C-alpha positions as CSV (number, residue, x, y, z in Angstrom):
1,X,29.0,-11.7,-0.1
2,X,26.6,-9.3,-1.7
3,X,24.1,-7.6,0.7
4,X,21.4,-7.4,-2.0
5,X,21.4,-11.2,-2.7
6,X,19.1,-13.1,-0.4
7,X,20.4,-16.1,1.4
8,X,19.0,-19.6,0.7
9,X,17.4,-19.6,4.1
10,X,15.8,-16.2,3.4
11,X,14.5,-17.4,0.1
12,X,13.0,-20.5,1.7
13,X,11.3,-18.4,4.3
14,X,9.9,-16.1,1.7
15,X,8.7,-19.1,-0.3
16,X,7.0,-20.5,2.7
17,X,5.3,-17.2,3.5
18,X,4.0,-17.0,0.0
19,X,2.8,-20.6,0.0
20,X,1.0,-20.0,3.3
21,X,-0.7,-16.9,1.8
22,X,-1.7,-18.8,-1.3
23,X,-3.3,-21.8,0.5
24,X,-4.5,-19.8,3.5
25,X,-2.9,-22.2,6.0
26,X,-1.5,-19.4,8.2
27,X,-4.5,-17.8,9.8
28,X,-2.7,-14.7,10.9
29,X,-1.3,-14.1,7.4
30,X,-4.2,-15.1,5.2
31,X,-7.4,-16.4,6.9
32,X,-8.9,-17.2,3.5
33,X,-7.1,-18.5,0.5
34,X,-5.5,-15.8,-1.7
35,X,-5.8,-17.7,-4.9
36,X,-9.5,-18.4,-5.2
37,X,-9.7,-21.3,-7.7
38,X,-8.1,-24.7,-7.5
39,X,-7.2,-24.4,-11.2
40,X,-5.3,-21.1,-10.6
41,X,-3.6,-22.5,-7.6
42,X,-2.5,-25.6,-9.5
43,X,-1.2,-23.5,-12.4
44,X,0.6,-21.1,-10.1
45,X,2.3,-23.9,-8.1
46,X,3.4,-25.8,-11.1
47,X,4.8,-22.8,-12.8
48,X,6.4,-20.9,-10.0
49,X,6.9,-23.5,-7.2
50,X,7.8,-26.5,-9.3
51,X,9.5,-24.4,-12.1
52,X,7.6,-26.1,-14.9
53,X,7.3,-24.3,-18.1
54,X,4.0,-23.3,-19.7
55,X,3.9,-26.3,-22.0
56,X,4.7,-28.8,-19.2
57,X,2.0,-27.2,-17.0
58,X,-0.6,-27.3,-19.8
59,X,0.1,-30.9,-20.4
60,X,0.0,-31.8,-16.7
61,X,-3.3,-29.9,-16.3
62,X,-4.9,-31.1,-19.6
63,X,-5.5,-27.6,-20.8
64,X,-4.2,-25.1,-23.3
65,X,-1.1,-23.0,-22.8
66,X,-3.2,-19.9,-23.0
67,X,-5.3,-21.2,-20.1
68,X,-2.2,-21.7,-18.0
69,X,-1.0,-18.2,-18.7
70,X,-4.4,-16.8,-17.8
71,X,-4.6,-18.7,-14.5
72,X,-1.0,-17.8,-13.6
73,X,-1.7,-14.1,-14.3
74,X,-4.8,-14.1,-12.2
75,X,-3.1,-15.8,-9.3
76,X,0.0,-13.6,-9.5
77,X,-2.1,-10.4,-9.5
78,X,-4.3,-11.6,-6.7
79,X,-1.2,-12.7,-4.6
80,X,0.6,-9.4,-5.3
81,X,-2.4,-7.4,-4.1
82,X,-2.7,-9.5,-1.0
83,X,0.9,-9.1,-0.1
84,X,0.7,-5.3,-0.7
85,X,-2.3,-5.1,1.6
86,X,-0.1,-6.7,4.3
87,X,2.7,-4.2,3.7
88,X,4.9,-6.6,1.7
89,X,6.3,-5.4,-1.6
90,X,6.3,-8.2,-4.1
């Protein structure tokens, strides 16, 4: 066992906390949604939650690959800032 490798349970817990922050469902963690647009939320979830690549996400969303990259970048930066504000290092 390697101490620096997170366990499956830990990763699921972290994923759940991030998801809660994104959608704002955990009032104590994020009373308002961290990702402010539905399009950015969709792109972020498809890319990083569902592990879809840029082309798959663009096809599913009906937009360009550049648009997917822009929305994911905005969502990632916003989420990172929100986590840092709560004392969590992304």
